[in-house]
C-alpha positions, 0 to 999 in steps of 0.5 A: 712922542719924540724918542732920542738916542744919546751916546756921550762922547765922553762916555764909556766905550760900549760894544754891546747892543745899546745906547748910553741913554734914550730921551722921550718927552722930559725923561732920560733913561741912562743905560747901566754905566760900568766903570770903564775908562779908556778902551774898556779899562777898569781898576780891578778889585777897587770898589771906591775907584769903580764906583767914582768911574761909573759916576763920572761916566753916568755924569758925562751922559747926563750933561750931553743929554742936557741933564744933570744929577740934580735932575735924577729921579731914579737910580738902580745900583747893581752890586756884584758883592753884597759887602759893598752895600755899606761903602757904597751908601757913603760914596753915594752921598758924595754925589746925592745930597740929603734932602734930594735923593732920588728913589733908589733900588739896589740889587746884589747880582751877577754882571755880565762883565767882571766889574764890581757895580753898574749904575743906571738912572732915570733923569728929567731933562 
């Protein structure tokens, strides 16, 4: 099976040893997208702004690889604060529509960088 590395031109700048995504067969595995814009900048302590930026980065990677949110089959949400769980659900509904929700896991954990969330997914191509 062929394996293709994808690094989106419009995706976040990454200093860690990872690719934005890897395609194998008809599946795309997207790395956790932090809420970075510019040169690893982010809006501090604003969960909603960080959520929208992470989704913007996720969409950029999906599109670069020839996929889209409609083709996402699994989402993994990593939240720094448990209190952001319910607001995350409301924001999530702006991107994924009822009747077409992907499978999802949400984990509250410490993150390696000082952001409030990270979003990764698996999508079809």
